[in-house]
DSSP file (Angstrom, degrees, kcal/mol; ACC not computed):
  #  RESIDUE AA STRUCTURE BP1 BP2  ACC     N-H-->O    O-->H-N    N-H-->O    O-->H-N    TCO  KAPPA ALPHA  PHI   PSI    X-CA   Y-CA   Z-CA
    1    1 A F     >        0   0    0      0, 0.0     4,-2.0     0, 0.0     5,-0.1   0.000 360.0 360.0 360.0 -41.4  -15.8   30.3    6.3
    2    2 A I  H  >  +     0   0    0      1,-0.2     4,-2.4     2,-0.2     5,-0.2   0.898 360.0  53.1 -64.5 -39.9  -16.6   29.1    2.7
    3    3 A A  H  > S+     0   0    0      1,-0.2     4,-2.6     2,-0.2    -1,-0.2   0.892 107.4  51.6 -62.4 -38.8  -12.9   29.2    2.0
    4    4 A F  H  > S+     0   0    0      2,-0.2     4,-2.6     1,-0.2    -1,-0.2   0.914 109.2  49.5 -63.9 -42.7  -12.2   27.0    5.0
    5    5 A K  H  X S+     0   0    0     -4,-2.0     4,-2.4     2,-0.2    -2,-0.2   0.908 111.3  49.7 -61.7 -41.9  -14.8   24.5    3.8
    6    6 A L  H  X S+     0   0    0     -4,-2.4     4,-2.5     2,-0.2    -2,-0.2   0.921 111.4  48.7 -62.1 -45.1  -13.2   24.5    0.3
    7    7 A F  H  X S+     0   0    0     -4,-2.6     4,-2.7     1,-0.2    -2,-0.2   0.903 110.7  50.8 -61.9 -42.1   -9.8   24.0    1.9
    8    8 A A  H  X S+     0   0    0     -4,-2.6     4,-2.4     2,-0.2    -1,-0.2   0.901 110.7  48.9 -62.9 -41.3  -11.1   21.1    4.0
    9    9 A A  H  X S+     0   0    0     -4,-2.4     4,-2.3     2,-0.2    -2,-0.2   0.913 112.5  48.0 -65.1 -42.4  -12.7   19.4    1.0
   10   10 A L  H  X S+     0   0    0     -4,-2.5     4,-2.6     2,-0.2    -2,-0.2   0.912 111.6  50.3 -63.0 -43.3   -9.4   19.8   -1.0
   11   11 A F  H  X S+     0   0    0     -4,-2.7     4,-2.1     1,-0.2    -2,-0.2   0.914 110.9  48.8 -62.0 -43.5   -7.4   18.4    1.9
   12   12 A K  H  X S+     0   0    0     -4,-2.4     4,-2.4     2,-0.2    -1,-0.2   0.907 111.5  50.0 -62.1 -42.8   -9.8   15.4    2.2
   13   13 A A  H  X S+     0   0    0     -4,-2.3     4,-2.5     1,-0.2    -2,-0.2   0.912 111.0  48.0 -63.9 -43.2   -9.5   14.8   -1.5
   14   14 A S  H  X S+     0   0    0     -4,-2.6     4,-2.5     2,-0.2    -1,-0.2   0.855 110.4  53.1 -67.4 -33.2   -5.7   14.9   -1.5
   15   15 A L  H  X S+     0   0    0     -4,-2.1     4,-1.9     2,-0.2    -2,-0.2   0.936 111.0  45.5 -65.0 -46.7   -5.7   12.5    1.5
   16   16 A N  H  X S+     0   0    0     -4,-2.4     4,-2.2     1,-0.2    -2,-0.2   0.908 112.6  52.3 -60.7 -42.5   -7.9   10.0   -0.3
   17   17 A F  H  X S+     0   0    0     -4,-2.5     4,-2.5     1,-0.2    -2,-0.2   0.915 108.3  49.5 -62.0 -44.3   -5.7   10.4   -3.4
   18   18 A S  H  X S+     0   0    0     -4,-2.5     4,-2.5     1,-0.2    -1,-0.2   0.862 109.7  52.4 -65.1 -34.6   -2.5    9.7   -1.5
   19   19 A Q  H  X S+     0   0    0     -4,-1.9     4,-2.4     2,-0.2    -1,-0.2   0.912 109.7  48.7 -65.7 -41.4   -4.1    6.6    0.0
   20   20 A I  H  X S+     0   0    0     -4,-2.2     4,-2.5     2,-0.2    -2,-0.2   0.926 111.8  49.4 -62.7 -44.3   -5.1    5.4   -3.4
   21   21 A V  H  X S+     0   0    0     -4,-2.5     4,-2.7     1,-0.2     5,-0.2   0.923 110.6  50.2 -60.3 -45.3   -1.5    6.0   -4.7
   22   22 A I  H  X S+     0   0    0     -4,-2.5     4,-2.6     1,-0.2    -1,-0.2   0.909 111.6  48.2 -60.0 -42.8    0.0    4.2   -1.7
   23   23 A K  H  X S+     0   0    0     -4,-2.4     4,-2.6     2,-0.2    -1,-0.2   0.885 110.9  50.5 -67.0 -37.9   -2.3    1.2   -2.3
   24   24 A I  H  X S+     0   0    0     -4,-2.5     4,-2.6     2,-0.2     5,-0.2   0.937 112.6  46.6 -63.6 -45.7   -1.4    1.1   -6.0
   25   25 A I  H  X S+     0   0    0     -4,-2.7     4,-2.4     1,-0.2    -2,-0.2   0.916 112.5  51.2 -60.5 -43.1    2.3    1.2   -5.2
   26   26 A Y  H  X S+     0   0    0     -4,-2.6     4,-2.3    -5,-0.2    -2,-0.2   0.909 110.8  47.6 -61.0 -44.2    1.7   -1.5   -2.6
   27   27 A I  H  X S+     0   0    0     -4,-2.6     4,-2.6     2,-0.2    -1,-0.2   0.920 111.9  49.1 -65.5 -43.7   -0.1   -3.8   -5.1
   28   28 A T  H  X S+     0   0    0     -4,-2.6     4,-2.6     1,-0.2     5,-0.2   0.883 110.8  51.5 -64.5 -36.5    2.5   -3.3   -7.8
   29   29 A L  H  X S+     0   0    0     -4,-2.4     4,-2.3    -5,-0.2    -1,-0.2   0.922 110.5  48.6 -62.9 -43.7    5.2   -4.2   -5.2
   30   30 A L  H  X S+     0   0    0     -4,-2.3     4,-2.5     2,-0.2    -2,-0.2   0.917 112.5  48.1 -62.0 -43.8    3.3   -7.3   -4.2
   31   31 A V  H  X S+     0   0    0     -4,-2.6     4,-1.8     2,-0.2    -2,-0.2   0.941 113.9  45.3 -64.2 -47.6    2.9   -8.4   -7.8
   32   32 A S  H  X S+     0   0    0     -4,-2.6     4,-2.0     1,-0.2    -1,-0.2   0.864 112.9  53.1 -64.4 -34.0    6.6   -7.8   -8.7
   33   33 A R  H  X S+     0   0    0     -4,-2.3     4,-2.9    -5,-0.2    -1,-0.2   0.912 107.0  49.6 -67.0 -43.2    7.6   -9.5   -5.5
   34   34 A S  H  X S+     0   0    0     -4,-2.5     4,-1.4     1,-0.2    -1,-0.2   0.849 109.2  53.4 -66.7 -32.1    5.5  -12.6   -6.3
   35   35 A C  H  < S+     0   0    0     -4,-1.8     4,-0.3     2,-0.2    -1,-0.2   0.912 112.3  44.4 -65.6 -41.8    7.1  -12.7   -9.7
   36   36 A I  H >< S+     0   0    0     -4,-2.0     3,-1.5     1,-0.2     4,-0.4   0.910 111.4  53.8 -66.8 -41.7   10.6  -12.6   -8.1
   37   37 A E  H >< S+     0   0    0     -4,-2.9     3,-0.8     1,-0.3    -1,-0.2   0.746  94.1  68.0 -69.9 -22.8    9.6  -15.2   -5.5
   38   38 A S  T 3< S+     0   0    0     -4,-1.4    -1,-0.3     1,-0.2    -2,-0.2   0.715 105.5  45.2 -67.3 -16.5    8.4  -17.7   -8.2
   39   39 A K  T <  S+     0   0    0     -3,-1.5    -1,-0.2    -4,-0.3    -2,-0.2   0.502 102.9  81.2-100.1  -7.1   12.1  -17.9   -9.0
   40   40 A T  S <  S-     0   0    0     -3,-0.8     5,-0.1    -4,-0.4    -3,-0.0  -0.683  89.5 -92.8-101.4 155.5   13.4  -18.2   -5.5
   41   41 A P    >>  -     0   0    0      0, 0.0     4,-1.1     0, 0.0     3,-0.8  -0.176  34.7-114.3 -62.7 157.1   13.5  -21.3   -3.3
   42   42 A L  H 3> S+     0   0    0      1,-0.2     4,-1.7     2,-0.2     3,-0.4   0.862 110.8  60.5 -63.3 -39.9   10.6  -22.1   -1.0
   43   43 A F  H 3> S+     0   0    0      1,-0.3     4,-0.7     2,-0.2    -1,-0.2   0.783 106.6  48.6 -65.7 -23.5   12.5  -21.7    2.3
   44   44 A L  H <> S+     0   0    0     -3,-0.8     4,-1.5     2,-0.2    -1,-0.3   0.791 105.1  59.8 -79.9 -29.1   13.1  -18.0    1.4
   45   45 A Q  H  X S+     0   0    0     -4,-1.1     4,-2.1    -3,-0.4    -2,-0.2   0.885  96.6  59.5 -66.3 -38.7    9.5  -17.5    0.5
   46   46 A K  H  X S+     0   0    0     -4,-1.7     4,-1.5     1,-0.2    -1,-0.2   0.900 104.7  49.9 -58.7 -42.4    8.2  -18.3    3.9
   47   47 A D  H  X S+     0   0    0     -4,-0.7     4,-1.4     1,-0.2    -1,-0.2   0.922 112.6  45.8 -62.9 -44.3   10.2  -15.5    5.5
   48   48 A S  H  X S+     0   0    0     -4,-1.5     4,-2.5     1,-0.2    -1,-0.2   0.776 104.4  63.3 -73.3 -24.4    9.0  -12.9    3.0
   49   49 A L  H  X S+     0   0    0     -4,-2.1     4,-2.2     2,-0.2    -1,-0.2   0.907 103.0  49.1 -63.2 -40.3    5.4  -14.1    3.4
   50   50 A Q  H  X S+     0   0    0     -4,-1.5     4,-1.9     2,-0.2    -1,-0.2   0.880 110.3  50.8 -67.1 -36.4    5.5  -13.1    7.1
   51   51 A K  H  X S+     0   0    0     -4,-1.4     4,-2.7     2,-0.2    -2,-0.2   0.909 108.3  53.1 -63.8 -41.0    6.9   -9.7    6.1
   52   52 A D  H  X S+     0   0    0     -4,-2.5     4,-3.0     1,-0.2    -2,-0.2   0.905 106.8  51.7 -60.4 -42.2    4.1   -9.4    3.5
   53   53 A K  H  X S+     0   0    0     -4,-2.2     4,-2.3     2,-0.2    -1,-0.2   0.917 110.6  48.7 -60.4 -42.7    1.5  -10.1    6.3
   54   54 A F  H  X S+     0   0    0     -4,-1.9     4,-1.9     2,-0.2    -2,-0.2   0.922 113.9  45.5 -62.8 -45.6    3.1   -7.4    8.4
   55   55 A I  H  X S+     0   0    0     -4,-2.7     4,-2.6     1,-0.2    -2,-0.2   0.895 111.1  54.2 -63.7 -40.5    3.1   -4.9    5.5
   56   56 A H  H  X S+     0   0    0     -4,-3.0     4,-2.3     1,-0.2    -2,-0.2   0.909 106.9  49.9 -62.6 -43.2   -0.5   -5.9    4.6
   57   57 A V  H  X S+     0   0    0     -4,-2.3     4,-1.1     1,-0.2    -1,-0.2   0.906 111.8  49.4 -61.6 -41.2   -1.7   -5.2    8.2
   58   58 A K  H  < S+     0   0    0     -4,-1.9     3,-0.4     1,-0.2     4,-0.4   0.909 110.6  49.9 -63.5 -41.8    0.1   -1.8    8.0
   59   59 A A  H >< S+     0   0    0     -4,-2.6     3,-1.1     1,-0.2    -2,-0.2   0.856 106.9  55.0 -66.6 -34.8   -1.6   -1.0    4.6
   60   60 A L  H 3< S+     0   0    0     -4,-2.3    -1,-0.2     1,-0.2    -2,-0.2   0.774  97.7  64.4 -69.8 -24.5   -5.0   -2.0    6.0
   61   61 A K  T 3<        0   0    0     -4,-1.1    -1,-0.2    -3,-0.4    -2,-0.2   0.644 360.0 360.0 -74.1 -13.0   -4.6    0.6    8.8
   62   62 A F    <         0   0    0     -3,-1.1    -1,-0.3    -4,-0.4    -2,-0.1   0.490 360.0 360.0 -63.0 360.0   -4.6    3.4    6.3
């Protein structure tokens, strides 16, 4: 029973860790994307903004 509790705690910790990693990757992607978009025309930016909103909603569901 103690081993099960330990395993559950480890599993929870790894789950939290993977969520943090996903969010870090997501933030770095957003930053690099905004750097790229500052060099792209405005009409292209609008399309990717909607994609960002979609990705953001997905990221918030984690």
